C-alpha distance (Angstrom), angle and dihedral (degrees) to the residues before:
residue distance angle dihedral
X1 . . .
X2 3.76 . .
X3 3.84 124.2 .
X4 3.81 110.5 -149.5
X5 3.76 105.5 -155.0
X6 3.83 98.1 -158.1
X7 3.83 90.9 55.2
X8 3.80 94.9 35.5
X9 3.81 86.4 -136.7
X10 3.79 138.3 121.8
X11 3.78 121.0 -133.2
X12 3.80 127.5 -166.5
X13 3.79 111.1 -130.4
X14 3.80 125.9 -153.4
X15 3.79 131.7 -157.0
X16 3.84 117.2 -103.8
X17 3.76 120.3 -102.3
X18 3.80 92.1 -104.7
X19 3.83 90.8 48.8
X20 3.81 96.4 -125.1
X21 3.81 102.6 110.6
X22 3.81 150.0 -0.5
X23 3.83 123.9 -122.5
X24 3.81 123.5 -154.3
X25 3.82 124.2 -175.1
X26 3.79 124.2 -165.5
X27 3.82 109.7 -120.5
X28 3.83 91.8 -145.2
X29 3.82 108.1 40.9
X30 3.81 100.8 15.6
X31 3.80 95.4 -125.1
X32 3.83 109.8 160.3
X33 3.79 123.4 -148.6
X34 3.78 124.5 -169.6
X35 3.80 123.1 -152.0
X36 3.80 120.8 -164.2
X37 3.81 121.6 -135.3
X38 3.77 117.3 -136.6
X39 3.77 148.3 122.3
X40 3.81 92.4 -85.6
X41 3.81 92.8 56.0
X42 3.78 129.5 127.6
X43 3.80 124.6 -85.7
X44 3.79 91.2 -141.7
X45 3.80 121.9 109.1
X46 3.80 97.2 -165.6
X47 3.82 129.7 50.7
X48 3.80 135.9 -176.8
X49 3.80 119.3 -142.4
X50 3.78 129.9 -169.5
X51 3.78 113.5 -147.3
X52 3.78 94.7 -151.5
């Protein structure tokens, strides 16, 4: 899950069809963030993003 700070909202994020990344889009401002998938990834399951 990703917490978008400008919208004060959580969004569930799903892996892409090819399995290489995740995409998250802020429901308020539309900012899109891409997260890579790989062996060196984070162990976290929740993230906070600032849209500034």
